[in-house]
N, C-alpha and C positions, 0 to 999 in steps of 0.2 A: 504494500500500500504506500502511496506517495505521501499521504497525510496520516498523522498518527490517529489511532482509534480514539473516538470521543465517547465517553459513557456518562450519561446524566441520569441520576437517580433523584426523584423529587417526592417529597411528602412521605417517604418511608426511610427507615434507618438503613444506611448503606452497610453492606457486609462484604467482606473479602470474598466469601464463597459466591455471592451473587455476581460480583465483578469478574471473578475467575471463570464462572460459567459463561458469561457473556463473551469474554476473550476466547474461550474454547470454541464457542459457536462461530465467532467471526473467523477464527483460524481455519475452521472446517470450510467455510465459504470461500476463503482465499485459496485453499487447496483445490477446491472444485473449480474456481474461476480466478486465475492469477492476475487478471487485469483490473481488479478493484482499485480505484484511485483513493476513495475515502469512505469512511463509515462512521455514522453517529447513531448510537442506540440510546433511547430514552425509555426509562421505566418509571412509571408514576402511579400514584394512588390519588386520583382526584377526590376532592371533598364531596362526600355523599351524605345523604341523610342517614342517621344511625340505624334505621331499620333495614337498610339495604345491605349492610355488611361491607367487608373489605373487597374491593375490586381493583385490579391492576390493569393499566394500559401500557402497551409496548409500541413504540414507534421506531422503525429502522429506516434511515436514509443512507443509501449506498450510491456512491458516485462511480460510474463506469464510463469508459470512452463513449462520448456521444449521447449519454443518457443519465438520468437519475432514477433509481429504483426506490420507491417509497412503500413501506408496509406499515399498516396500523392494525393493531389487534386490541380490542377493548373488552372489558368486563370479564376478567378471569379472576377467580378467587385465589389462585396460586400463581405467584410471579414466574415460577419455573415452567408451568404449563403455558402461560402467556408467551414466554420467551420461545419455547419449543415451537408453538404454532406460528409465531411471527417469523422465526428463522426458516421453518419449512416453507412458508409462503415466499420468503426472500429467495430461497434456493430455486423454487419453481420459476420465479421471475428472472433470475439469473440464467436458468436453462433456456428460457424463451429468448432472452437477449443474446446468448451465445449462439443459438440456432439462427437467429436473424443475421448476426454478424457472419456466420459461416456461409449462409446463402448469398450475402453480398459479396463475400470473398470469392466464392465459386463462380458467381455470375461475371466477375471481372477478371477471371484468370485468363491471361494472355497466352496464345500459342507461342512456343519457342521453336527455333530451328536448330537441328543438330545432325549428327551422322552416327550410324550404328558403328560403334567402336569394336565391340566383341559380341558374339552371339553363341549361345550354347543350346543347340536344337534339342538334344536329348533331355537336358535338364529343364528346358522350357523358360529360359531367361536370357537376358543380355544386358549390354550397357550402351548408353547413348552419350556421346561427347557433345556438349552444347557449344555454342559460339564462345562461351566464356572458358572453354577447355575443362570444365568440370564434368566428370562422368556421373551419370544417373542410372541407377538400376531400373530395369523394366521387366515385367513378367509377361508371358504369352497372353494372359487374359486381358492385358492392357493394350494389346495391338488391335486397332480398329480396321485398318486397311493398308496393305493387303493382309492376308493371313500371316501369322508368325512364321510359318515354314517358308514363305516366299521372300522374307527379308534377308538381306545379305550385308556383310560388313561393308562399310563405305556408303550405304544408301543414305540419302538425305531424308530426314523425317521431321515431322512437326509433332510437338508434344506439349503437354501441360505439366509443369513441375509441382509436386507436392512433397512435403516433408514426411518421410517414412519414419520408422521407429528410431533410426539413428542418422540416416543419410537422405539426401534428396532422391526422389524417385520420379520416373517419367510415367505419366498416365495419358490415356487417349492418344496413343502413338499411331501416326499414319504416314505412309511414304508417298512422296510425290511421284516417283517413277516405279512402276511395278516390274519386277524381274520375273519373267515367266520361265518355267523349266524348258530347257531345249530338247 
């Protein structure tokens, strides 16, 4: 997080356990979505009439790139239940935000040009060297046109780069010129 976590507790006595619980919940959100910019959690017990009992409100404001996520959960008799429900709602909103960001990224992925550097037909994979001289792994299932078996070393191909588990990978591979068997 770029800004430090802010915790505000109003109209109830603050406890180390409650603050530690909030920090743990925020850390789990950060592990789920590492682009959180800021977070402010407010736990309060608004003044109510005596016959209504204690009720807690939780508000979470999360700053993420291009958006703010706001969650309000009212009227819970246990602050830990109120926090759980509020953070569950925050995680669902973060999931939606991440999905929207991924769709935008995919929609704007640009084709790159490269050449087949090495190909291993029996194993079903190969490597494409891009114009930046970086080699990217590709699997037979990522070849669109022509079929994997018709690709040859040196063929010029178009592809989209995605980050694999550890290295860049080429997806949606297609060749400009088709080599047909003689």
